[in-house]
C-alpha positions as CSV (number, residue, x, y, z in Angstrom):
1,M,0.0,0.0,0.0
2,R,2.8,2.4,0.9
3,T,4.4,1.7,-2.5
4,Y,1.3,2.8,-4.4
5,V,0.9,5.9,-2.2
6,A,4.6,6.8,-2.8
7,R,4.1,6.4,-6.5
8,L,1.0,8.5,-6.6
9,A,2.8,11.2,-4.5
10,A,5.4,11.5,-7.2
11,Y,2.7,13.1,-9.5
12,P,1.1,15.9,-7.4
13,V,-0.8,17.4,-10.4
14,V,-2.7,14.1,-10.7
15,I,-3.7,14.3,-7.0
16,A,-4.6,18.0,-7.3
17,T,-6.7,17.3,-10.4
18,L,-8.7,14.5,-8.7
19,A,-9.1,16.7,-5.6
20,V,-10.5,19.6,-7.7
21,G,-12.8,17.3,-9.5
22,L,-14.1,16.0,-6.2
23,V,-14.6,19.5,-4.9
24,G,-16.3,20.6,-8.1
25,G,-18.6,17.6,-8.0
26,V,-19.7,18.3,-4.4
27,L,-20.3,22.0,-5.2
28,E,-22.6,21.0,-8.1
29,L,-24.5,18.5,-5.9
30,V,-25.2,21.2,-3.4
31,G,-26.5,23.6,-6.1
32,Q,-23.3,25.7,-6.4
33,A,-22.7,25.1,-10.1
34,E,-21.3,28.6,-10.7
35,A,-18.8,28.1,-7.9
36,A,-17.9,24.8,-9.3
37,R,-17.3,26.4,-12.7
38,W,-15.0,29.0,-11.2
39,V,-13.0,26.5,-9.1
40,V,-12.5,24.0,-12.0
41,S,-11.8,26.7,-14.6
42,A,-9.2,28.5,-12.4
43,F,-7.4,25.2,-11.7
44,A,-7.4,24.3,-15.4
45,V,-6.0,27.7,-16.3
46,G,-3.3,27.2,-13.7
47,V,-2.3,23.9,-15.1
48,A,-2.2,25.4,-18.6
49,V,0.1,28.2,-17.4
50,L,2.4,25.6,-15.7
51,K,2.6,23.5,-18.9
52,V,3.3,26.6,-21.1
53,R,6.4,27.3,-18.9
54,E,7.5,23.7,-19.3
55,M,6.9,23.9,-23.1
56,V,9.1,26.9,-23.4
57,A,11.9,25.2,-21.4
58,D,11.6,22.1,-23.7
59,L,11.8,24.2,-26.8
60,R,14.9,25.9,-25.6
61,A,16.4,22.5,-25.0
62,G,15.5,21.5,-28.6
63,S,12.8,19.0,-27.8
64,Y,9.2,18.8,-28.7
65,G,6.3,17.9,-26.4
66,I,2.7,16.9,-26.7
67,D,1.5,19.9,-24.6
68,L,0.7,22.5,-27.2
69,L,-2.6,20.9,-28.3
70,A,-3.5,20.0,-24.7
71,V,-2.9,23.6,-23.5
72,T,-4.9,25.0,-26.4
73,A,-7.7,22.5,-25.6
74,I,-7.7,23.6,-22.0
75,G,-7.9,27.3,-22.9
76,S,-10.7,26.8,-25.5
77,T,-12.8,24.5,-23.4
78,V,-12.7,27.0,-20.5
79,A,-13.5,29.8,-22.9
80,V,-16.7,28.1,-24.1
81,G,-17.8,26.9,-20.7
82,E,-16.8,23.2,-21.0
83,Y,-14.9,23.3,-17.8
84,W,-15.4,19.6,-17.0
85,A,-13.9,18.8,-20.4
86,A,-11.0,21.1,-19.4
87,L,-10.5,19.2,-16.2
88,V,-10.4,15.8,-18.1
89,V,-7.7,17.2,-20.4
90,C,-5.8,18.3,-17.2
91,L,-6.1,14.8,-15.9
92,M,-5.0,13.4,-19.3
93,L,-2.0,15.7,-19.3
94,S,-0.9,14.9,-15.8
95,S,-1.7,11.2,-15.8
96,G,-0.2,10.9,-19.2
97,E,3.2,11.6,-17.7
98,A,2.7,8.9,-15.1
99,L,1.4,6.5,-17.8
100,E,4.5,7.2,-19.9
101,D,6.8,6.6,-17.0
102,Y,5.0,3.3,-16.2
103,A,5.2,2.2,-19.8
104,A,8.9,3.1,-20.1
105,G,9.6,1.3,-16.8
106,R,7.8,-1.9,-18.1
107,A,9.6,-1.7,-21.4
108,S,13.0,-1.2,-19.9
109,R,12.6,-3.6,-17.0
110,A,15.4,-5.9,-18.1
111,L,17.8,-3.1,-18.7
112,T,17.0,-1.5,-15.3
113,G,17.3,-4.9,-13.6
114,L,20.8,-5.3,-15.0
115,L,21.8,-1.9,-13.6
116,E,20.2,-2.4,-10.2
117,S,21.8,-5.9,-9.8
118,A,25.4,-4.7,-10.3
119,P,27.5,-6.0,-7.4
120,R,28.8,-3.3,-5.1
121,I,30.4,-5.1,-2.1
122,A,32.9,-8.1,-2.1
123,H,34.1,-10.2,0.8
124,R,37.8,-10.8,0.7
125,L,39.5,-13.6,2.6
126,D,43.1,-13.2,3.8
127,D,45.6,-15.9,4.4
128,A,44.4,-16.3,8.0
129,G,40.8,-16.8,6.8
130,Q,39.7,-13.4,8.1
131,L,36.9,-11.8,6.2
132,T,37.0,-8.1,5.1
133,D,34.3,-6.3,3.2
134,L,35.4,-3.9,0.5
135,M,34.0,-2.1,-2.5
136,V,34.0,-4.1,-5.7
137,E,36.2,-1.4,-7.3
138,D,39.0,-2.3,-4.8
139,V,39.2,-6.0,-5.6
140,A,42.6,-6.9,-7.1
141,I,43.5,-9.8,-9.4
142,G,44.4,-12.8,-7.3
143,D,42.2,-11.9,-4.3
144,R,40.4,-14.8,-2.6
145,L,36.7,-13.9,-2.3
146,L,33.8,-15.4,-0.4
147,V,30.4,-15.3,-2.2
148,R,27.5,-16.0,0.2
149,P,24.3,-17.7,-0.8
150,F,22.2,-15.8,-3.3
151,E,24.8,-13.1,-3.6
152,V,26.0,-11.8,-7.0
153,V,29.5,-12.9,-8.1
154,P,31.4,-9.5,-7.8
155,V,34.2,-10.0,-10.4
156,D,35.3,-12.6,-12.9
157,G,37.1,-15.4,-11.2
158,V,38.0,-19.1,-10.9
159,L,36.0,-21.3,-8.6
160,E,38.1,-22.7,-5.7
161,S,35.3,-24.5,-4.0
162,A,34.5,-28.1,-5.1
163,T,31.2,-27.2,-6.8
164,A,28.8,-24.4,-7.3
165,T,25.3,-23.9,-8.6
166,L,24.7,-20.5,-10.2
167,D,21.9,-18.5,-11.8
168,E,23.4,-16.9,-15.0
169,S,20.2,-15.7,-16.5
170,S,21.2,-12.0,-16.3
171,L,24.2,-12.8,-18.5
172,T,22.9,-15.5,-20.8
173,G,19.2,-15.4,-20.7
174,E,19.2,-19.1,-19.7
175,S,16.6,-19.5,-16.9
176,L,17.9,-22.8,-15.5
177,P,20.7,-23.0,-12.9
178,V,24.1,-24.1,-14.1
179,D,26.6,-26.3,-12.2
180,R,30.3,-25.4,-12.0
181,A,33.2,-27.5,-10.8
182,Q,36.5,-26.4,-9.1
183,G,38.7,-24.6,-11.6
184,D,35.8,-23.4,-13.8
185,G,35.7,-19.8,-14.7
186,L,32.9,-17.7,-13.2
187,L,31.5,-14.5,-14.6
188,S,30.6,-11.5,-12.5
189,G,26.8,-10.9,-12.4
190,A,26.0,-14.6,-11.9
191,I,23.9,-15.2,-8.7
192,N,25.2,-17.9,-6.3
193,G,23.0,-20.7,-5.2
194,T,22.3,-22.0,-1.6
195,E,25.9,-22.7,-0.6
196,A,28.7,-20.2,0.1
197,I,31.6,-20.5,-2.4
198,E,35.1,-19.2,-2.7
199,I,36.6,-17.8,-5.9
200,R,39.9,-16.4,-7.0
201,A,39.6,-13.1,-8.8
202,T,41.0,-13.1,-12.4
203,A,39.9,-9.6,-13.3
204,N,39.2,-6.3,-11.6
205,A,35.7,-4.9,-11.5
206,A,36.2,-2.6,-14.5
207,D,37.4,-5.5,-16.8
208,S,34.8,-8.0,-15.6
209,Q,32.0,-9.3,-17.8
210,Y,29.1,-7.7,-15.8
211,Q,30.7,-4.3,-15.7
212,R,31.2,-4.4,-19.5
213,I,27.5,-5.2,-19.8
214,I,26.6,-2.4,-17.5
215,E,28.5,0.2,-19.6
216,L,26.8,-1.1,-22.7
217,V,23.4,-0.8,-21.0
218,R,24.1,2.8,-20.0
219,Q,24.9,3.6,-23.6
220,A,21.7,1.9,-24.8
221,Q,19.5,3.9,-22.4
222,D,20.9,7.2,-23.6
223,S,20.3,6.5,-27.3
224,K,17.5,7.6,-29.6
225,A,16.6,5.8,-32.8
226,P,16.3,7.7,-36.1
227,F,12.7,6.4,-36.3
228,V,11.9,8.0,-32.9
229,R,13.5,11.3,-34.1
230,L,11.3,11.1,-37.3
231,A,8.2,10.5,-35.1
232,D,9.1,13.6,-33.1
233,R,9.4,15.7,-36.3
234,V,6.1,14.4,-37.7
235,A,4.4,15.4,-34.4
236,V,4.9,19.0,-35.3
237,P,3.0,19.0,-38.6
238,F,0.3,16.8,-37.0
239,T,-0.1,19.5,-34.3
240,L,-0.4,22.3,-36.9
241,G,-2.9,20.2,-38.9
242,A,-5.0,19.6,-35.9
243,L,-5.0,23.3,-35.0
244,G,-6.0,24.1,-38.6
245,L,-8.8,21.6,-38.6
246,A,-10.1,23.0,-35.3
247,V,-10.1,26.6,-36.6
248,A,-11.8,25.5,-39.8
249,A,-14.5,23.7,-37.9
250,W,-15.1,26.8,-35.9
251,L,-15.3,29.1,-38.9
252,V,-17.5,26.8,-41.0
253,S,-19.9,26.1,-38.2
254,G,-19.8,29.5,-36.5
255,D,-19.7,27.7,-33.2
256,P,-16.5,28.3,-31.1
257,A,-17.3,25.1,-29.2
258,R,-16.3,23.1,-32.3
259,L,-12.7,24.5,-31.8
260,A,-12.6,23.0,-28.3
261,E,-14.3,19.7,-29.3
262,V,-11.7,19.1,-32.0
263,L,-8.7,20.0,-29.8
264,V,-9.6,17.8,-26.9
265,V,-9.4,14.7,-29.1
266,A,-6.3,15.8,-31.0
267,T,-3.3,13.9,-29.6
268,P,0.2,13.3,-31.1
269,C,0.8,10.8,-28.2
270,P,1.2,7.9,-30.6
271,L,4.1,9.7,-32.3
272,I,5.8,11.2,-29.2
273,I,5.4,8.3,-26.7
274,A,4.6,5.0,-28.5
275,A,7.8,4.8,-30.6
276,P,10.2,5.3,-27.7
277,V,8.2,2.8,-25.5
278,A,8.4,0.2,-28.4
279,F,12.1,0.7,-28.9
280,M,12.9,0.5,-25.2
281,G,10.8,-2.7,-25.0
282,G,12.8,-4.2,-27.9
283,M,16.1,-3.3,-26.2
284,S,14.9,-4.8,-23.0
285,R,13.9,-8.0,-24.7
286,S,17.4,-8.1,-26.4
287,A,19.1,-7.7,-23.0
288,R,17.1,-10.7,-21.6
289,A,18.4,-12.8,-24.4
290,G,22.0,-11.8,-23.8
291,I,22.1,-9.3,-26.6
292,I,23.1,-5.8,-25.7
293,V,22.1,-3.2,-28.3
294,K,24.2,-0.1,-27.7
295,S,21.9,2.2,-29.7
296,S,18.1,1.9,-30.2
297,G,18.8,3.0,-33.8
298,M,20.5,-0.3,-34.4
299,L,17.2,-2.2,-33.9
300,E,15.9,-0.2,-36.8
301,Q,19.0,-1.2,-38.9
302,L,18.7,-4.9,-37.8
303,A,15.1,-4.9,-38.9
304,R,16.1,-3.7,-42.4
305,A,19.3,-5.9,-42.8
306,R,19.5,-7.6,-46.2
307,T,23.1,-8.9,-46.0
308,A,24.6,-10.8,-43.1
309,A,28.4,-11.3,-43.2
310,F,30.4,-13.5,-40.8
311,D,34.0,-14.0,-39.8
312,K,34.8,-17.6,-39.4
313,T,37.1,-18.4,-36.5
314,G,35.3,-18.1,-33.2
315,T,32.1,-17.0,-35.0
316,L,31.0,-19.7,-37.4
317,T,33.3,-22.2,-35.5
318,Y,34.0,-22.6,-31.9
319,G,37.4,-21.0,-32.3
320,Q,39.1,-24.0,-30.5
321,P,41.3,-25.5,-33.3
322,R,43.6,-28.4,-32.9
323,V,46.6,-29.7,-34.9
324,T,45.6,-32.9,-36.5
325,E,48.7,-33.6,-38.7
326,V,52.3,-32.4,-39.0
327,H,53.5,-33.1,-42.6
328,A,57.3,-32.5,-42.7
329,Q,59.8,-32.9,-45.6
330,G,63.5,-32.8,-45.2
331,M,63.2,-32.3,-41.4
332,G,61.7,-34.1,-38.4
333,A,58.1,-33.5,-37.7
334,D,58.8,-32.5,-34.1
335,E,61.4,-29.9,-35.2
336,V,59.0,-28.4,-37.7
337,L,56.3,-28.2,-35.0
338,L,58.7,-26.7,-32.4
339,L,60.1,-24.0,-34.7
340,A,56.6,-23.0,-35.9
341,A,55.4,-22.7,-32.3
342,A,58.4,-20.5,-31.4
343,V,57.1,-17.9,-33.8
344,E,53.4,-18.5,-33.4
345,Q,53.5,-17.9,-29.6
346,Y,53.7,-14.2,-30.3
347,S,50.4,-14.1,-32.2
348,A,47.0,-13.6,-30.7
349,H,45.3,-15.7,-33.4
350,P,43.4,-18.9,-32.2
351,L,45.4,-20.9,-34.7
352,A,48.7,-19.9,-33.0
353,D,47.5,-21.0,-29.6
354,A,46.7,-24.4,-31.1
355,V,50.2,-24.8,-32.6
356,V,51.9,-23.8,-29.4
357,E,49.7,-26.1,-27.3
358,R,50.4,-29.1,-29.6
359,A,54.2,-28.3,-29.5
360,R,54.2,-28.2,-25.7
361,Q,52.3,-31.5,-25.5
362,D,54.4,-33.4,-28.0
363,V,57.9,-31.8,-27.7
364,G,58.1,-29.8,-24.5
365,E,59.3,-26.2,-23.8
366,V,58.9,-23.8,-26.8
367,P,62.0,-21.6,-27.4
368,S,61.8,-17.9,-27.8
369,A,62.0,-16.0,-31.1
370,E,63.4,-12.6,-32.1
371,D,62.5,-10.0,-34.7
372,V,59.0,-11.3,-34.9
373,T,56.6,-9.6,-37.4
374,E,53.1,-10.5,-38.4
375,V,51.1,-9.9,-41.6
376,P,47.5,-10.0,-40.4
377,A,45.4,-12.7,-42.0
378,H,48.5,-14.2,-43.7
379,G,51.3,-15.3,-41.4
380,M,54.4,-14.7,-39.2
381,R,58.1,-14.3,-39.5
382,G,60.8,-14.5,-36.8
383,V,64.3,-15.7,-36.0
384,V,64.8,-18.8,-33.7
385,S,68.3,-19.6,-32.7
386,G,69.7,-17.8,-35.7
387,R,67.3,-19.5,-38.2
388,V,64.7,-17.5,-40.1
389,V,61.2,-19.2,-39.6
390,V,58.2,-18.2,-41.7
391,V,54.8,-19.6,-41.0
392,G,51.4,-18.9,-42.6
393,N,49.3,-19.6,-45.7
394,A,50.7,-20.6,-49.0
395,R,50.6,-17.1,-50.4
396,H,52.6,-15.8,-47.4
397,I,55.2,-18.5,-47.8
398,A,55.6,-17.8,-51.6
399,R,56.0,-14.1,-50.9
400,E,58.5,-14.5,-48.2
401,T,60.6,-17.3,-49.7
402,G,59.9,-17.3,-53.4
403,R,59.0,-21.0,-53.2
404,E,55.6,-22.6,-53.7
405,A,54.1,-24.5,-50.8
406,L,52.6,-28.0,-51.0
407,A,48.8,-28.2,-51.4
408,G,47.3,-28.9,-48.0
409,P,44.4,-31.2,-47.3
410,E,41.3,-30.0,-49.3
411,A,39.0,-30.0,-46.3
412,A,41.6,-28.8,-43.7
413,T,43.5,-25.6,-42.9
414,A,47.2,-25.8,-43.6
415,V,49.7,-23.7,-41.9
416,H,52.9,-23.8,-44.0
417,V,56.4,-23.6,-42.6
418,A,59.7,-22.5,-44.2
419,I,63.1,-22.5,-42.6
420,D,65.9,-20.3,-43.9
421,G,64.1,-19.9,-47.2
422,R,63.4,-23.6,-47.6
423,Y,59.9,-25.1,-47.5
424,V,59.7,-27.8,-44.9
425,G,56.1,-28.8,-44.7
426,Y,52.7,-27.8,-43.1
427,L,50.6,-28.3,-40.1
428,A,46.9,-29.3,-40.7
429,L,44.4,-27.9,-38.3
430,A,40.7,-28.5,-37.7
431,D,38.0,-26.6,-35.8
432,E,34.5,-27.7,-35.1
433,L,31.6,-25.8,-36.8
434,R,29.2,-24.5,-34.2
435,A,26.1,-26.7,-33.8
436,E,23.9,-23.7,-34.3
437,T,25.6,-22.2,-37.4
438,R,23.4,-23.8,-40.1
439,A,20.2,-23.1,-38.2
440,T,21.3,-19.5,-37.7
441,M,21.6,-19.0,-41.5
442,A,18.2,-20.5,-42.1
443,S,16.7,-18.2,-39.4
444,L,18.3,-15.1,-40.9
445,H,16.7,-15.9,-44.3
446,R,13.3,-16.4,-42.6
447,A,13.8,-12.9,-41.0
448,G,14.3,-11.3,-44.4
449,V,18.0,-11.4,-44.8
450,R,18.7,-12.0,-48.6
451,T,22.3,-12.9,-48.6
452,T,24.7,-14.5,-46.1
453,M,28.4,-14.0,-46.6
454,M,31.6,-15.4,-45.1
455,L,34.8,-13.3,-45.1
456,T,37.9,-15.3,-44.4
457,G,41.7,-15.3,-45.0
458,D,41.6,-19.0,-45.8
459,G,42.1,-20.5,-49.3
460,T,39.2,-20.6,-51.8
461,G,38.8,-24.4,-51.8
462,V,38.7,-24.8,-48.1
463,A,36.4,-21.7,-47.7
464,R,33.9,-23.1,-50.1
465,H,33.9,-26.4,-48.4
466,I,33.2,-24.7,-45.0
467,A,30.5,-22.4,-46.5
468,A,28.7,-25.4,-48.0
469,R,28.5,-27.0,-44.5
470,A,27.4,-23.8,-42.9
471,G,24.7,-23.0,-45.5
472,I,26.3,-19.7,-46.5
473,D,25.5,-18.1,-49.8
474,D,28.6,-16.1,-50.7
475,V,32.2,-16.8,-49.9
476,R,35.1,-14.2,-50.0
477,A,38.4,-16.0,-49.4
478,E,42.1,-15.1,-49.0
479,L,41.2,-11.6,-47.6
480,L,43.3,-9.2,-45.6
481,P,41.5,-7.1,-43.0
482,Q,41.3,-4.2,-45.4
483,D,39.8,-6.5,-48.0
484,K,37.1,-7.5,-45.6
485,V,36.3,-3.8,-45.0
486,D,36.1,-3.2,-48.7
487,A,33.8,-6.2,-49.1
488,I,31.4,-4.8,-46.5
489,R,31.5,-1.3,-48.0
490,T,30.7,-2.6,-51.6
491,A,28.0,-5.1,-50.6
492,P,25.1,-4.3,-53.0
493,L,22.2,-5.3,-50.6
494,R,22.1,-3.0,-47.6
495,P,22.0,-2.6,-44.7
496,V,24.8,-5.0,-43.9
497,M,25.3,-6.7,-40.6
498,M,28.7,-8.1,-39.7
499,V,29.3,-10.7,-37.0
500,G,32.8,-11.3,-35.6
501,D,34.8,-11.8,-32.4
502,G,38.5,-11.2,-32.8
503,V,40.9,-8.2,-32.7
504,N,41.2,-8.4,-36.5
505,D,37.5,-8.0,-36.8
506,A,37.3,-4.6,-35.2
507,P,37.8,-2.6,-38.4
508,V,35.2,-4.6,-40.4
509,L,32.7,-4.4,-37.5
510,A,33.1,-0.6,-37.4
511,A,32.6,-0.5,-41.2
512,A,29.3,-2.4,-41.3
513,D,25.9,-0.8,-40.9
514,V,25.5,-3.0,-37.8
515,G,28.5,-4.6,-36.2
516,I,27.8,-7.6,-33.9
517,A,30.5,-8.9,-31.6
518,M,30.5,-12.3,-30.0
519,G,31.5,-10.9,-26.7
520,A,31.4,-14.0,-24.5
521,R,34.9,-15.2,-25.5
522,G,35.7,-12.5,-28.1
523,S,38.2,-9.6,-27.8
524,S,37.3,-6.3,-26.1
525,A,38.5,-4.5,-29.2
526,A,35.7,-6.2,-31.2
527,S,33.1,-5.4,-28.5
528,E,34.1,-1.8,-28.4
529,S,33.9,-1.5,-32.2
530,A,30.5,-3.2,-32.4
531,D,27.0,-1.8,-32.3
532,V,25.6,-5.0,-30.7
533,V,27.3,-7.3,-28.3
534,I,26.2,-10.9,-27.8
535,T,27.2,-11.8,-24.2
536,V,26.6,-15.5,-24.6
537,D,28.5,-18.0,-26.7
538,D,25.7,-18.6,-29.1
539,L,25.7,-17.6,-32.7
540,S,21.9,-18.0,-33.1
541,R,21.5,-14.8,-31.0
542,A,22.6,-12.9,-34.1
543,A,19.5,-14.1,-35.9
544,R,17.4,-13.5,-32.7
545,A,18.6,-9.8,-32.8
546,V,17.2,-9.4,-36.3
547,H,13.9,-10.9,-35.3
548,I,13.6,-8.6,-32.3
549,G,14.5,-5.6,-34.5
550,K,11.7,-6.5,-36.9
551,R,9.2,-7.1,-34.1
552,T,10.1,-3.7,-32.5
553,M,9.6,-1.8,-35.8
554,C,6.4,-3.6,-36.6
555,V,4.9,-2.8,-33.1
556,A,6.1,0.8,-33.3
557,W,4.4,1.3,-36.7
558,Q,1.3,-0.5,-35.6
559,A,1.0,1.6,-32.4
560,I,1.5,4.8,-34.3
561,G,-0.9,3.9,-37.1
562,I,-3.7,2.7,-34.8
563,G,-3.3,5.7,-32.5
564,L,-3.3,8.3,-35.3
565,A,-6.2,6.7,-37.1
566,L,-8.3,6.8,-34.0
567,S,-7.3,10.3,-33.2
568,V,-8.0,11.6,-36.7
569,G,-11.3,9.8,-36.8
570,L,-12.3,11.4,-33.5
571,M,-11.2,14.8,-34.8
572,L,-13.4,14.5,-37.9
573,L,-16.4,13.4,-35.7
574,A,-15.8,16.4,-33.5
575,A,-15.4,18.8,-36.4
576,A,-18.8,17.5,-37.7
577,G,-20.4,18.3,-34.3
578,R,-21.0,14.7,-33.5
579,L,-18.7,14.4,-30.4
580,P,-19.3,16.6,-27.3
581,A,-16.2,17.9,-25.6
582,I,-16.5,15.9,-22.4
583,A,-17.0,12.6,-24.2
584,G,-14.1,13.5,-26.6
585,A,-11.8,14.2,-23.7
586,W,-12.4,10.7,-22.2
587,L,-12.1,9.0,-25.6
588,Q,-8.8,10.8,-26.2
589,E,-7.4,9.5,-22.9
590,A,-8.5,6.0,-24.0
591,V,-6.7,6.4,-27.3
592,D,-3.5,7.4,-25.5
593,L,-3.8,4.4,-23.2
594,A,-4.5,2.0,-26.0
595,T,-1.5,3.3,-28.0
596,I,0.9,2.9,-25.1
597,L,-0.4,-0.6,-24.3
598,W,0.0,-1.6,-27.9
599,A,3.6,-0.3,-27.9
600,L,4.4,-2.5,-24.9
601,L,3.8,-5.6,-27.1
602,A,7.4,-5.1,-28.2
603,V,8.5,-6.8,-25.0
604,R,6.9,-10.0,-26.1
605,P,7.8,-12.2,-29.2
606,S,5.4,-12.5,-32.1
607,R,4.0,-15.8,-33.3
608,S,6.4,-15.9,-36.1
609,E,9.3,-15.4,-33.7
610,R,8.1,-18.2,-31.5
611,A,7.7,-20.4,-34.5
612,D,11.3,-19.5,-35.7
613,L,12.7,-20.3,-32.3
614,R,11.0,-23.7,-32.3
615,L,12.5,-24.4,-35.8
616,V,16.0,-23.4,-34.6
617,T,15.7,-25.6,-31.6
618,S,14.4,-28.5,-33.6
619,E,17.3,-28.1,-36.1
620,L,19.8,-28.1,-33.3
621,S,18.4,-31.4,-31.9
622,V,18.9,-33.2,-35.3
623,P,22.5,-34.3,-35.9
624,S,23.9,-32.8,-39.1
625,T,27.0,-33.2,-41.2
626,A,27.4,-29.4,-40.6
627,Q,28.3,-30.2,-37.0
628,A,31.3,-32.4,-37.9
629,A,34.8,-31.2,-37.4
630,D,35.7,-28.4,-39.8
631,T,38.5,-26.2,-40.7
632,L,40.0,-22.9,-39.5
633,P,41.3,-20.2,-41.8
634,T,45.0,-19.7,-41.6
635,R,44.7,-16.1,-40.6
């Protein structure tokens, strides 16, 4: 009860309007109609003056409001003696603010929940087992922390307790609890289960997953879509048109009451309020699904996307390659592997990690290298114990040594190796195509995306083999980072969305109309360059983002169309003298309410979305050759 009273107290004009209405009603019941007219009319004029001052302040700030028509309606209804209609307009004007706040709160519930759930306090354990509370910002890497039952994990860390059960729904959108074992990584923002656990911090607060999400949410809340700005601009001519119709009705009929009757039903609320509520609802839905949209304008771009381009490593595949074969000639296989790893250990590419890991498993300690240089998307060069080692794709080997490399396996990625200008063999690597890749491509096509494209530094033959498994329409192979940017910029079907996860993807993500970063395991550079960040390791969320964008735009247009159609219809009835001012005022309030409630539908999926999600789920449950081990581009 106290909560409702507090909420009502936040809108004093609503309380005052209801109180004046009560006083006026009592006065009329006791035969003091004239006194009631003066009380209600004086209050209505006071509200109009207050709103005029607010309008002037808004105009100076460069924003438009819905108050001009309402203020004019109050003045005209008071002038023609329709003071009860004036009071209803006052109630509409004051309660409209409360209704808008309620709708925005409902629409942004998931975004607000993320902000409010941000961890603030951590419990640090010292070597003696003593517990100290400290601000999350003061947690250092390596600190041992206690997380009590139902508390939020404060920073990213590694589980030191034997087991843990966590609620990761705020991060992944998955409603079921997940079990973790000792040594598993934990993400900040996850909610602990019923048992206290100990973790070892692996990141400070600013670099932890949840804080990154919080910053993205703050950016999202401050944004405004081009569609919303267009709606704001359209509201101005609508207001002028409504005023013109009201004046025309007055002049034609000769009755000044017609002016008031038209104005009380004229509302640009569908334009001013419905669009922002719909977009906030779409962004909130995205957040619940582990998709952080940095700008509401990106929902509009996603809805219109006609080309979807993808990086391969870590995006279409799991990004966890392994060396399956070492083909050496004129040198031992272990020596080729060890020298290649000595250079590759200085690269951030997932392929390099796989080579280094295999060398450590099979041979042992990897020696250091000097004068290491990297050609992105092609290969590396360095000096190991006085020997010049070149690793990379066939083109890189030919350019560096002047010698042609052997043809690698047709369905595998080959990393070629040359020592002191002599070709000595290749390493074959394989990566597993994501289980959801093929279903994601089908979902994108159902959402209206015309072309799917893969941009890779791999050879043409291997790239086509991978694209066929993934169900991708267009393949661009042997590309440097700049070539990928050029491919995005020259794509004929626009807008273009690009999905990637690595450092090398940052330029192409920035060049796309919508850049989508796989942020769960991807680089921070990719996430910073992207317009949308997927916080879970699930490629199908890229297609989900498109579906949410289309749903948001559809609901926004529907809310605006329905609201404006009803408002225009009521204005025409009023202009014809068929709608009394008091009835029109109540109907206008109903139109505003219906429009906002319709806009709130953006927080729920459409039937087609639910059907698509069922299809994606069913496709994932059926084994496919597309889920077999696949290949990774060399660079």
